[in-house]
C-alpha positions, 0 to 999 in steps of 0.5 A: 500500500502506498500512503501519505500523511499530510503535515499541517503546522500544529499537527502532533500525531503525524509521526504517530500515524506514519509509524503505525503505517510503516509498522503494519504495511512495511513501507514508510508513507510520504510526509507531505507538507501542507503548502505542497500542491501535489500528492505523490503519484499512485497513492492508495491512502491519504491520512489527515492526522490528529493535532491542532492544525493552525493552533485550532484558531478560528475553528478547528480544521477550518484554516487547514481546509484552505491549505494548498494540498487539500485540493489535491486530497479532495481530488484524490477522494473524488477519484476513489482514493482512500482518505482517513481523517483522525481527530483534527483530520476528521474536523478538516474533512467536515470543513471541506465537506468531504464528510457531513456534519461538524465537530463542536466543543465537547458537551462538558466544555473540557478537553477529554483524553482517555481510552474510549470503548467503541462499538464497530457499527459497520464492519463491512468497510475498507477501514473496518473489515479486519475487525471481522466478527469483533464488534467492540474495541477500545481506542484512545480519544484526545480532543476538545472539539469532538462532539459530532453534530448534524441536523436530524435529516443528515443523522437519519441518512447516515444511520439509514445508509450504514455510514456510522462506522464507530459509535461510543459505548461511553460517550465522552463528548456528547456526540449525537447518537454516540457517533465516533466515526462516519464514512462518505456515501462512496465508502472511501473517506472515513473520519473518526475522533478516536486515534487508532495510531495510538492503539496499534502496537502492544508496546503502546498497551493497546492494539484496538486501532490496529485493525483500521490499518490492517483493513486498509492494507486489505482494501489496497 
């Protein structure tokens, strides 16, 4: 699998995502600076990592969504390429409208950093097939603006089309319908607030996120 990780000013999980990809795929991803205008040729996967792009000024993900490289990421998604947005990356995906809804301030108005038990709501996606019969996992969250919000029509559509991929079992932020991760209609773009790269190796103490990357390997 040929992959790339986009690096924004303020990203702090870009290297974590890169290490997880290299550990599982055996090949280091390209690290692409946000001011670049083109992605490497022949990519299977683009990762928008977690962190605090542009210091979360204005609105989380809003400024990163205007970075030059994002046009190339959108074009990659429109061609059917895989895109994974983690935490801040999920916020960027909603800002670009590659995914619906928005990520608002946590219901408790506090930054949440903890291991989050999750239900795998849809195990038949390019991002979750390696979970196979597993229906629950645990992946860390770390965010202050992670509450997924959308109008009722959008929420009903996401549910009806099986586009809710991960759901909180113990909702840490007040997300509508306990939503932790959603996919686009085409099935090639996933946004999730939990950090699978932080639970991808036994040395980290948890491996609940490893199957996300293994699924992508299978899909590619």
